[in-house]
TIFI-313882 format. One record per residue (C-alpha): residue number from 1; residue in one letter; x, y, z. Coordinates in pm, whole numbers, always signed. Last residue first. Example, Ala and Ser with C-alpha at 12.3 -4.5 7.8 and 13.67 -1.06 7.14 Angstrom:
residues 2
vovo:2 | fidren:S | east:+1367 | north:-106 | up:+714
vovo:1 | fidren:A | east:+1230 | north:-450 | up:+780
***
This chain:
residues 345
vovo:345 | fidren:G | east:+8164 | north:+7733 | up:+11563
vovo:344 | fidren:A | east:+8296 | north:+8038 | up:+11677
vovo:343 | fidren:R | east:+8421 | north:+8014 | up:+11984
vovo:342 | fidren:P | east:+8332 | north:+8137 | up:+12280
vovo:341 | fidren:P | east:+8412 | north:+8503 | up:+12407
vovo:340 | fidren:L | east:+8618 | north:+8457 | up:+12717
vovo:339 | fidren:G | east:+8516 | north:+8487 | up:+13077
vovo:338 | fidren:D | east:+8707 | north:+8183 | up:+13157
vovo:337 | fidren:P | east:+8344 | north:+8025 | up:+13207
vovo:336 | fidren:G | east:+8245 | north:+8104 | up:+12830
vovo:335 | fidren:P | east:+8086 | north:+8469 | up:+12773
vovo:334 | fidren:T | east:+7734 | north:+8473 | up:+12667
vovo:333 | fidren:E | east:+7622 | north:+8599 | up:+12315
vovo:332 | fidren:G | east:+7332 | north:+8835 | up:+12273
vovo:331 | fidren:P | east:+7423 | north:+9085 | up:+12073
vovo:330 | fidren:P | east:+7744 | north:+8935 | up:+11859
vovo:329 | fidren:R | east:+8030 | north:+9132 | up:+12029
vovo:328 | fidren:T | east:+8238 | north:+9427 | up:+12061
vovo:327 | fidren:L | east:+8610 | north:+9433 | up:+12189
vovo:326 | fidren:F | east:+8762 | north:+9138 | up:+12003
vovo:325 | fidren:R | east:+8986 | north:+9337 | up:+11734
vovo:324 | fidren:R | east:+9064 | north:+9635 | up:+11986
vovo:323 | fidren:S | east:+9400 | north:+9637 | up:+11910
vovo:322 | fidren:G | east:+9739 | north:+9546 | up:+12187
vovo:321 | fidren:W | east:+9818 | north:+9220 | up:+11954
vovo:320 | fidren:F | east:+9967 | north:+9432 | up:+11674
vovo:319 | fidren:W | east:+10067 | north:+9119 | up:+11468
vovo:318 | fidren:Q | east:+10476 | north:+9037 | up:+11412
vovo:317 | fidren:E | east:+10507 | north:+8824 | up:+11726
vovo:316 | fidren:P | east:+10252 | north:+8515 | up:+11549
vovo:315 | fidren:Y | east:+10430 | north:+8519 | up:+11233
vovo:314 | fidren:A | east:+10223 | north:+8205 | up:+11067
vovo:313 | fidren:L | east:+9938 | north:+8282 | up:+11253
vovo:312 | fidren:I | east:+9895 | north:+8579 | up:+11163
vovo:311 | fidren:A | east:+9893 | north:+8502 | up:+10842
vovo:310 | fidren:R | east:+9647 | north:+8183 | up:+10840
vovo:309 | fidren:S | east:+9435 | north:+8467 | up:+11044
vovo:308 | fidren:L | east:+9427 | north:+8702 | up:+10744
vovo:307 | fidren:A | east:+9335 | north:+8435 | up:+10544
vovo:306 | fidren:E | east:+9062 | north:+8363 | up:+10729
vovo:305 | fidren:S | east:+8962 | north:+8726 | up:+10763
vovo:304 | fidren:V | east:+8953 | north:+8777 | up:+10420
vovo:303 | fidren:E | east:+8732 | north:+8520 | up:+10337
vovo:302 | fidren:A | east:+8466 | north:+8556 | up:+10601
vovo:301 | fidren:T | east:+8407 | north:+8890 | up:+10449
vovo:300 | fidren:V | east:+8387 | north:+8723 | up:+10123
vovo:299 | fidren:E | east:+8133 | north:+8469 | up:+10208
vovo:298 | fidren:R | east:+7899 | north:+8739 | up:+10409
vovo:297 | fidren:E | east:+7909 | north:+8984 | up:+10110
vovo:296 | fidren:R | east:+7810 | north:+8697 | up:+9843
vovo:295 | fidren:Q | east:+7570 | north:+8614 | up:+10073
vovo:294 | fidren:K | east:+7436 | north:+8947 | up:+10087
vovo:293 | fidren:P | east:+7530 | north:+9000 | up:+9688
vovo:292 | fidren:D | east:+7350 | north:+8657 | up:+9581
vovo:291 | fidren:R | east:+7562 | north:+8484 | up:+9392
vovo:290 | fidren:T | east:+7595 | north:+8517 | up:+9007
vovo:289 | fidren:P | east:+7808 | north:+8789 | up:+8988
vovo:288 | fidren:D | east:+8131 | north:+8608 | up:+9127
vovo:287 | fidren:F | east:+8404 | north:+8827 | up:+9204
vovo:286 | fidren:R | east:+8775 | north:+8647 | up:+9210
vovo:285 | fidren:I | east:+8913 | north:+8636 | up:+9595
vovo:284 | fidren:V | east:+9321 | north:+8605 | up:+9583
vovo:283 | fidren:R | east:+9466 | north:+8447 | up:+9912
vovo:282 | fidren:W | east:+9753 | north:+8463 | up:+10134
vovo:281 | fidren:V | east:+10038 | north:+8669 | up:+9873
vovo:280 | fidren:H | east:+10325 | north:+8711 | up:+10080
vovo:279 | fidren:C | east:+10582 | north:+8905 | up:+10071
vovo:278 | fidren:R | east:+10917 | north:+8858 | up:+10214
vovo:277 | fidren:W | east:+11131 | north:+9095 | up:+10381
vovo:276 | fidren:R | east:+11517 | north:+9203 | up:+10536
vovo:275 | fidren:E | east:+11564 | north:+9515 | up:+10639
vovo:274 | fidren:R | east:+11715 | north:+9361 | up:+10967
vovo:273 | fidren:G | east:+11560 | north:+9014 | up:+10907
vovo:272 | fidren:I | east:+11289 | north:+8789 | up:+10821
vovo:271 | fidren:R | east:+11007 | north:+9099 | up:+10827
vovo:270 | fidren:Q | east:+10682 | north:+9011 | up:+10664
vovo:269 | fidren:V | east:+10520 | north:+9199 | up:+10448
vovo:268 | fidren:S | east:+10162 | north:+9104 | up:+10325
vovo:267 | fidren:A | east:+9900 | north:+9030 | up:+10103
vovo:266 | fidren:V | east:+9541 | north:+8894 | up:+10072
vovo:265 | fidren:V | east:+9405 | north:+9018 | up:+9697
vovo:264 | fidren:I | east:+9085 | north:+9091 | up:+9598
vovo:263 | fidren:P | east:+8959 | north:+9049 | up:+9234
vovo:262 | fidren:A | east:+8767 | north:+9380 | up:+9113
vovo:261 | fidren:G | east:+8420 | north:+9413 | up:+9007
vovo:260 | fidren:T | east:+8340 | north:+9715 | up:+9087
vovo:259 | fidren:V | east:+8037 | north:+9779 | up:+9279
vovo:258 | fidren:R | east:+8067 | north:+9427 | up:+9451
vovo:257 | fidren:Q | east:+8448 | north:+9440 | up:+9517
vovo:256 | fidren:L | east:+8384 | north:+9749 | up:+9675
vovo:255 | fidren:F | east:+8120 | north:+9582 | up:+9892
vovo:254 | fidren:A | east:+8317 | north:+9285 | up:+9986
vovo:253 | fidren:V | east:+8620 | north:+9472 | up:+10128
vovo:252 | fidren:S | east:+8390 | north:+9736 | up:+10302
vovo:251 | fidren:P | east:+8186 | north:+9439 | up:+10504
vovo:250 | fidren:T | east:+8364 | north:+9556 | up:+10775
vovo:249 | fidren:T | east:+8422 | north:+9249 | up:+11077
vovo:248 | fidren:A | east:+8345 | north:+9270 | up:+11420
vovo:247 | fidren:A | east:+8467 | north:+8957 | up:+11536
vovo:246 | fidren:L | east:+8330 | north:+8526 | up:+11637
vovo:245 | fidren:T | east:+8631 | north:+8347 | up:+11767
vovo:244 | fidren:G | east:+8853 | north:+8094 | up:+11593
vovo:243 | fidren:L | east:+9190 | north:+8415 | up:+11486
vovo:242 | fidren:F | east:+8886 | north:+8540 | up:+11320
vovo:241 | fidren:P | east:+8532 | north:+8434 | up:+11225
vovo:240 | fidren:V | east:+8290 | north:+8637 | up:+11139
vovo:239 | fidren:F | east:+8053 | north:+8863 | up:+11268
vovo:238 | fidren:L | east:+7987 | north:+9134 | up:+11013
vovo:237 | fidren:P | east:+7980 | north:+9537 | up:+11123
vovo:236 | fidren:R | east:+7679 | north:+9786 | up:+11125
vovo:235 | fidren:E | east:+7905 | north:+10054 | up:+11278
vovo:234 | fidren:R | east:+8157 | north:+9906 | up:+11573
vovo:233 | fidren:A | east:+8392 | north:+9733 | up:+11361
vovo:232 | fidren:D | east:+8739 | north:+9616 | up:+11563
vovo:231 | fidren:E | east:+9015 | north:+9669 | up:+11326
vovo:230 | fidren:D | east:+9177 | north:+9383 | up:+11129
vovo:229 | fidren:S | east:+9080 | north:+9516 | up:+10749
vovo:228 | fidren:L | east:+9348 | north:+9715 | up:+10636
vovo:227 | fidren:L | east:+9332 | north:+9862 | up:+10268
vovo:226 | fidren:G | east:+9543 | north:+9885 | up:+9972
vovo:225 | fidren:V | east:+9375 | north:+9980 | up:+9646
vovo:224 | fidren:M | east:+9564 | north:+9867 | up:+9306
vovo:223 | fidren:E | east:+9515 | north:+10054 | up:+8962
vovo:222 | fidren:G | east:+9267 | north:+9994 | up:+8651
vovo:221 | fidren:R | east:+9163 | north:+10341 | up:+8590
vovo:220 | fidren:G | east:+8825 | north:+10245 | up:+8752
vovo:219 | fidren:L | east:+9032 | north:+10069 | up:+9033
vovo:218 | fidren:A | east:+9150 | north:+10408 | up:+9124
vovo:217 | fidren:R | east:+8791 | north:+10566 | up:+9071
vovo:216 | fidren:K | east:+8614 | north:+10310 | up:+9306
vovo:215 | fidren:L | east:+8907 | north:+10418 | up:+9573
vovo:214 | fidren:P | east:+8843 | north:+10757 | up:+9572
vovo:213 | fidren:L | east:+8445 | north:+10736 | up:+9561
vovo:212 | fidren:L | east:+8462 | north:+10480 | up:+9861
vovo:211 | fidren:I | east:+8697 | north:+10660 | up:+10062
vovo:210 | fidren:G | east:+8462 | north:+10889 | up:+10267
vovo:209 | fidren:W | east:+8688 | north:+10865 | up:+10590
vovo:208 | fidren:K | east:+8997 | north:+10657 | up:+10534
vovo:207 | fidren:S | east:+9175 | north:+10921 | up:+10456
vovo:206 | fidren:V | east:+9367 | north:+10940 | up:+10112
vovo:205 | fidren:V | east:+9746 | north:+10850 | up:+10022
vovo:204 | fidren:N | east:+9861 | north:+10823 | up:+9668
vovo:203 | fidren:T | east:+10208 | north:+10563 | up:+9687
vovo:202 | fidren:G | east:+10473 | north:+10658 | up:+9442
vovo:201 | fidren:G | east:+10768 | north:+10574 | up:+9682
vovo:200 | fidren:S | east:+10797 | north:+10856 | up:+9909
vovo:199 | fidren:H | east:+10448 | north:+10841 | up:+9939
vovo:198 | fidren:R | east:+10456 | north:+10731 | up:+10257
vovo:197 | fidren:I | east:+10729 | north:+10862 | up:+10396
vovo:196 | fidren:A | east:+10538 | north:+11175 | up:+10308
vovo:195 | fidren:T | east:+10203 | north:+11161 | up:+10419
vovo:194 | fidren:L | east:+10350 | north:+11071 | up:+10765
vovo:193 | fidren:V | east:+10540 | north:+11389 | up:+10790
vovo:192 | fidren:E | east:+10211 | north:+11583 | up:+10707
vovo:191 | fidren:D | east:+9985 | north:+11365 | up:+10905
vovo:190 | fidren:I | east:+10250 | north:+11452 | up:+11223
vovo:189 | fidren:P | east:+10213 | north:+11855 | up:+11083
vovo:188 | fidren:A | east:+9820 | north:+11804 | up:+11042
vovo:187 | fidren:I | east:+9751 | north:+11659 | up:+11355
vovo:186 | fidren:G | east:+9404 | north:+11481 | up:+11336
vovo:185 | fidren:T | east:+9588 | north:+11147 | up:+11290
vovo:184 | fidren:P | east:+9481 | north:+11049 | up:+11004
vovo:183 | fidren:R | east:+9368 | north:+10684 | up:+10955
vovo:182 | fidren:V | east:+9527 | north:+10546 | up:+10597
vovo:181 | fidren:V | east:+9370 | north:+10425 | up:+10273
vovo:180 | fidren:V | east:+9612 | north:+10349 | up:+9992
vovo:179 | fidren:T | east:+9638 | north:+10405 | up:+9662
vovo:178 | fidren:M | east:+9879 | north:+10215 | up:+9428
vovo:177 | fidren:P | east:+9999 | north:+10191 | up:+9040
vovo:176 | fidren:F | east:+10188 | north:+9906 | up:+9079
vovo:175 | fidren:G | east:+10542 | north:+9944 | up:+8902
vovo:174 | fidren:R | east:+10772 | north:+9756 | up:+9173
vovo:173 | fidren:L | east:+10844 | north:+10087 | up:+9339
vovo:172 | fidren:S | east:+10459 | north:+10103 | up:+9427
vovo:171 | fidren:A | east:+10367 | north:+9734 | up:+9489
vovo:170 | fidren:L | east:+10713 | north:+9746 | up:+9791
vovo:169 | fidren:H | east:+10530 | north:+10094 | up:+9905
vovo:168 | fidren:P | east:+10226 | north:+9951 | up:+9961
vovo:167 | fidren:C | east:+10313 | north:+9668 | up:+10153
vovo:166 | fidren:L | east:+10577 | north:+9890 | up:+10327
vovo:165 | fidren:E | east:+10349 | north:+10044 | up:+10556
vovo:164 | fidren:W | east:+10192 | north:+9661 | up:+10679
vovo:163 | fidren:V | east:+10583 | north:+9554 | up:+10803
vovo:162 | fidren:G | east:+10420 | north:+9227 | up:+10919
vovo:161 | fidren:L | east:+10095 | north:+9239 | up:+11074
vovo:160 | fidren:H | east:+9848 | north:+9548 | up:+11112
vovo:159 | fidren:G | east:+9630 | north:+9377 | up:+10881
vovo:158 | fidren:S | east:+9621 | north:+9328 | up:+10447
vovo:157 | fidren:V | east:+9389 | north:+9321 | up:+10225
vovo:156 | fidren:C | east:+9490 | north:+9472 | up:+9807
vovo:155 | fidren:I | east:+9186 | north:+9532 | up:+9578
vovo:154 | fidren:L | east:+9308 | north:+9493 | up:+9188
vovo:153 | fidren:G | east:+9265 | north:+9671 | up:+8945
vovo:152 | fidren:R | east:+8991 | north:+9567 | up:+8722
vovo:151 | fidren:G | east:+9268 | north:+9581 | up:+8399
vovo:150 | fidren:E | east:+9336 | north:+9197 | up:+8311
vovo:149 | fidren:E | east:+9627 | north:+9303 | up:+8370
vovo:148 | fidren:F | east:+9688 | north:+9314 | up:+8745
vovo:147 | fidren:L | east:+9577 | north:+8964 | up:+8714
vovo:146 | fidren:P | east:+9885 | north:+8859 | up:+8489
vovo:145 | fidren:I | east:+10115 | north:+9081 | up:+8752
vovo:144 | fidren:L | east:+10030 | north:+8933 | up:+9025
vovo:143 | fidren:D | east:+10299 | north:+8655 | up:+9047
vovo:142 | fidren:L | east:+10518 | north:+8953 | up:+9117
vovo:141 | fidren:F | east:+10381 | north:+9023 | up:+9401
vovo:140 | fidren:A | east:+10456 | north:+8689 | up:+9538
vovo:139 | fidren:Q | east:+10797 | north:+8683 | up:+9398
vovo:138 | fidren:A | east:+10933 | north:+8992 | up:+9566
vovo:137 | fidren:D | east:+11173 | north:+8856 | up:+9835
vovo:136 | fidren:V | east:+11307 | north:+9204 | up:+9898
vovo:135 | fidren:R | east:+11607 | north:+9263 | up:+10031
vovo:134 | fidren:S | east:+11936 | north:+9193 | up:+9791
vovo:133 | fidren:E | east:+11729 | north:+9152 | up:+9473
vovo:132 | fidren:F | east:+11503 | north:+9378 | up:+9578
vovo:131 | fidren:D | east:+11731 | north:+9697 | up:+9659
vovo:130 | fidren:D | east:+11735 | north:+9804 | up:+9267
vovo:129 | fidren:P | east:+11381 | north:+9954 | up:+9294
vovo:128 | fidren:R | east:+11517 | north:+10167 | up:+9574
vovo:127 | fidren:L | east:+11439 | north:+10207 | up:+9959
vovo:126 | fidren:R | east:+11564 | north:+10481 | up:+10129
vovo:125 | fidren:P | east:+11220 | north:+10618 | up:+10162
vovo:124 | fidren:M | east:+11136 | north:+10314 | up:+10402
vovo:123 | fidren:R | east:+11374 | north:+10378 | up:+10635
vovo:122 | fidren:C | east:+11123 | north:+10586 | up:+10871
vovo:121 | fidren:F | east:+10907 | north:+10270 | up:+10833
vovo:120 | fidren:D | east:+11107 | north:+9994 | up:+10885
vovo:119 | fidren:V | east:+11288 | north:+10223 | up:+11243
vovo:118 | fidren:F | east:+10899 | north:+10221 | up:+11281
vovo:117 | fidren:L | east:+10884 | north:+9822 | up:+11261
vovo:116 | fidren:Y | east:+11167 | north:+9754 | up:+11410
vovo:115 | fidren:T | east:+11076 | north:+9906 | up:+11744
vovo:114 | fidren:M | east:+10680 | north:+9705 | up:+11658
vovo:113 | fidren:H | east:+10938 | north:+9398 | up:+11595
vovo:112 | fidren:R | east:+11112 | north:+9354 | up:+11932
vovo:111 | fidren:A | east:+10788 | north:+9431 | up:+12132
vovo:110 | fidren:W | east:+10631 | north:+9138 | up:+11990
vovo:109 | fidren:A | east:+10931 | north:+8890 | up:+11979
vovo:108 | fidren:F | east:+10947 | north:+9001 | up:+12373
vovo:107 | fidren:L | east:+10535 | north:+8985 | up:+12437
vovo:106 | fidren:L | east:+10529 | north:+8624 | up:+12271
vovo:105 | fidren:R | east:+10831 | north:+8475 | up:+12467
vovo:104 | fidren:W | east:+10613 | north:+8601 | up:+12775
vovo:103 | fidren:A | east:+10312 | north:+8410 | up:+12642
vovo:102 | fidren:E | east:+10536 | north:+8139 | up:+12613
vovo:101 | fidren:R | east:+10654 | north:+8173 | up:+12965
vovo:100 | fidren:R | east:+10263 | north:+8148 | up:+13027
vovo:99 | fidren:T | east:+10184 | north:+7844 | up:+12839
vovo:98 | fidren:L | east:+9975 | north:+7907 | up:+12494
vovo:97 | fidren:R | east:+9756 | north:+7642 | up:+12440
vovo:96 | fidren:E | east:+9470 | north:+7725 | up:+12708
vovo:95 | fidren:R | east:+9314 | north:+7978 | up:+12465
vovo:94 | fidren:F | east:+9565 | north:+8048 | up:+12183
vovo:93 | fidren:V | east:+9321 | north:+8329 | up:+12016
vovo:92 | fidren:I | east:+9139 | north:+8461 | up:+12310
vovo:91 | fidren:R | east:+9410 | north:+8443 | up:+12549
vovo:90 | fidren:Q | east:+9699 | north:+8613 | up:+12313
vovo:89 | fidren:N | east:+9355 | north:+8853 | up:+12290
vovo:88 | fidren:R | east:+9319 | north:+8902 | up:+12673
vovo:87 | fidren:F | east:+9739 | north:+8890 | up:+12673
vovo:86 | fidren:L | east:+9730 | north:+9192 | up:+12466
vovo:85 | fidren:G | east:+9498 | north:+9428 | up:+12645
vovo:84 | fidren:R | east:+9098 | north:+9435 | up:+12641
vovo:83 | fidren:G | east:+8811 | north:+9353 | up:+12894
vovo:82 | fidren:L | east:+8791 | north:+9688 | up:+13027
vovo:81 | fidren:P | east:+8961 | north:+9532 | up:+13395
vovo:80 | fidren:A | east:+9290 | north:+9414 | up:+13160
vovo:79 | fidren:V | east:+9264 | north:+9843 | up:+13011
vovo:78 | fidren:R | east:+9469 | north:+9970 | up:+13319
vovo:77 | fidren:R | east:+9705 | north:+9693 | up:+13446
vovo:76 | fidren:E | east:+9755 | north:+9605 | up:+13066
vovo:75 | fidren:H | east:+9898 | north:+9935 | up:+13011
vovo:74 | fidren:L | east:+10136 | north:+9927 | up:+13302
vovo:73 | fidren:L | east:+10257 | north:+9574 | up:+13088
vovo:72 | fidren:T | east:+10314 | north:+9683 | up:+12741
vovo:71 | fidren:A | east:+10503 | north:+10067 | up:+12910
vovo:70 | fidren:A | east:+10745 | north:+9758 | up:+13032
vovo:69 | fidren:V | east:+10773 | north:+9587 | up:+12763
vovo:68 | fidren:L | east:+10826 | north:+9871 | up:+12512
vovo:67 | fidren:P | east:+11129 | north:+10011 | up:+12774
vovo:66 | fidren:L | east:+11268 | north:+9696 | up:+12696
vovo:65 | fidren:S | east:+11200 | north:+9728 | up:+12326
vovo:64 | fidren:A | east:+11413 | north:+10031 | up:+12269
vovo:63 | fidren:L | east:+11760 | north:+9874 | up:+12320
vovo:62 | fidren:D | east:+11678 | north:+9741 | up:+12027
vovo:61 | fidren:A | east:+11537 | north:+9986 | up:+11849
vovo:60 | fidren:I | east:+11866 | north:+10130 | up:+11904
vovo:59 | fidren:A | east:+12045 | north:+9876 | up:+11766
vovo:58 | fidren:Y | east:+11800 | north:+9849 | up:+11470
vovo:57 | fidren:A | east:+11908 | north:+10222 | up:+11358
vovo:56 | fidren:L | east:+12285 | north:+10163 | up:+11479
vovo:55 | fidren:W | east:+12336 | north:+9878 | up:+11232
vovo:54 | fidren:R | east:+12113 | north:+10040 | up:+10941
vovo:53 | fidren:P | east:+12364 | north:+10314 | up:+10963
vovo:52 | fidren:M | east:+12207 | north:+10635 | up:+11047
vovo:51 | fidren:R | east:+12002 | north:+10888 | up:+10793
vovo:50 | fidren:R | east:+11660 | north:+10750 | up:+10805
vovo:49 | fidren:F | east:+11709 | north:+10709 | up:+11159
vovo:48 | fidren:A | east:+11788 | north:+11111 | up:+11181
vovo:47 | fidren:S | east:+11567 | north:+11174 | up:+10929
vovo:46 | fidren:T | east:+11237 | north:+11009 | up:+11158
vovo:45 | fidren:V | east:+11371 | north:+11198 | up:+11437
vovo:44 | fidren:A | east:+11383 | north:+11535 | up:+11313
vovo:43 | fidren:R | east:+11029 | north:+11497 | up:+11190
vovo:42 | fidren:L | east:+10889 | north:+11358 | up:+11434
vovo:41 | fidren:A | east:+11009 | north:+11679 | up:+11629
vovo:40 | fidren:L | east:+10925 | north:+11895 | up:+11384
vovo:39 | fidren:G | east:+10506 | north:+11725 | up:+11385
vovo:38 | fidren:A | east:+10482 | north:+11755 | up:+11741
vovo:37 | fidren:A | east:+10632 | north:+12139 | up:+11752
vovo:36 | fidren:R | east:+10391 | north:+12178 | up:+11530
vovo:35 | fidren:Q | east:+10124 | north:+12020 | up:+11694
vovo:34 | fidren:H | east:+10250 | north:+12251 | up:+12041
vovo:33 | fidren:L | east:+10213 | north:+12554 | up:+11842
vovo:32 | fidren:P | east:+9879 | north:+12501 | up:+11772
vovo:31 | fidren:V | east:+9783 | north:+12531 | up:+11402
vovo:30 | fidren:C | east:+9583 | north:+12800 | up:+11248
vovo:29 | fidren:G | east:+9461 | north:+12617 | up:+10951
vovo:28 | fidren:R | east:+9477 | north:+12297 | up:+10899
vovo:27 | fidren:G | east:+9319 | north:+12011 | up:+11024
vovo:26 | fidren:A | east:+9308 | north:+11742 | up:+10818
vovo:25 | fidren:S | east:+9507 | north:+11774 | up:+10493
vovo:24 | fidren:A | east:+9754 | north:+11504 | up:+10564
vovo:23 | fidren:A | east:+9554 | north:+11245 | up:+10450
vovo:22 | fidren:P | east:+9438 | north:+11353 | up:+10196
vovo:21 | fidren:E | east:+9121 | north:+11318 | up:+10014
vovo:20 | fidren:E | east:+9222 | north:+11347 | up:+9589
vovo:19 | fidren:V | east:+9623 | north:+11337 | up:+9679
vovo:18 | fidren:R | east:+9799 | north:+11261 | up:+9335
vovo:17 | fidren:F | east:+10144 | north:+11264 | up:+9400
vovo:16 | fidren:P | east:+10299 | north:+11268 | up:+9028
vovo:15 | fidren:R | east:+10404 | north:+10865 | up:+8910
vovo:14 | fidren:R | east:+10743 | north:+10854 | up:+8909
vovo:13 | fidren:P | east:+10850 | north:+10724 | up:+8597
vovo:12 | fidren:S | east:+10872 | north:+10304 | up:+8519
vovo:11 | fidren:S | east:+11219 | north:+10253 | up:+8428
vovo:10 | fidren:A | east:+11301 | north:+10156 | up:+8783
vovo:9 | fidren:A | east:+11061 | north:+9926 | up:+8833
vovo:8 | fidren:N | east:+11239 | north:+9643 | up:+8632
vovo:7 | fidren:R | east:+10962 | north:+9366 | up:+8605
vovo:6 | fidren:S | east:+10761 | north:+9673 | up:+8443
vovo:5 | fidren:P | east:+10378 | north:+9707 | up:+8566
vovo:4 | fidren:S | east:+10106 | north:+9641 | up:+8343
vovo:3 | fidren:S | east:+9952 | north:+9987 | up:+8143
vovo:2 | fidren:A | east:+9565 | north:+10053 | up:+8247
vovo:1 | fidren:M | east:+9300 | north:+9893 | up:+8069
***
């Protein structure tokens, strides 16, 4: 059994950086000059936000939210004819319940969240275990300690919700051995900067390509693994309800539980102020070996989606509304009179 995380993670030794399939390794070799310049620029920006006073960092984020709104509106004009976009996703989720005024209010709140999200990410290395009392309500994560001590590991599932990069970071700082799955950008100097920030709390980072073996190894050691499960799945998807509408969802989380027996924890970290966060556990799903594997795979996938849906509706301004979540549709589906996918059920 893996050693249990200490409630005082400050006394826990920092784990060595173990990368089994590192996101930062893609594209090594002869790096084009423009990619190296992009990496240096990102390193300079992230370092500047990390070092500057908190009030200044978030004041800049407040100012940047207005240009982000303008850029989003321009982007919406381009992608709306393709059946994508932030406003379309809001219509799919809320239908006639969301007035035009509420949609604009949600857009501005979302833009502010996204600029704050960047600042939060840049400043993650500043967080230390002794910051928890003043900055983080982590009780939900501490309640997972008995489940973690069972020794099967934990499959921690979240989405592009809240401060999702902070979720594994806080877990690592609290003493949970954590392996997180990320999507590489394909630009090695940029991936190196992002990986260094993600690892600053002790989190192990692996690429999303060919992740099954590294995640099985981590769970076999009794550790936690973190995945996002709110992306459009184009290959062999399961169509389960997500925010009230069928959405193409990967069964990878359910499959990983089936081959390891580890419990699934649907969790998120929500911002409740400037550098103030609250940890949430929305659902715990135990492995049931007596159920039919295929039926159980669909049920678990649906349970994860339902828990993420509740989290998004609780904090709607903190979800990535511009994603392609509802792009892939079930075969033979007929859109409604409003041109939107029909409601599930």
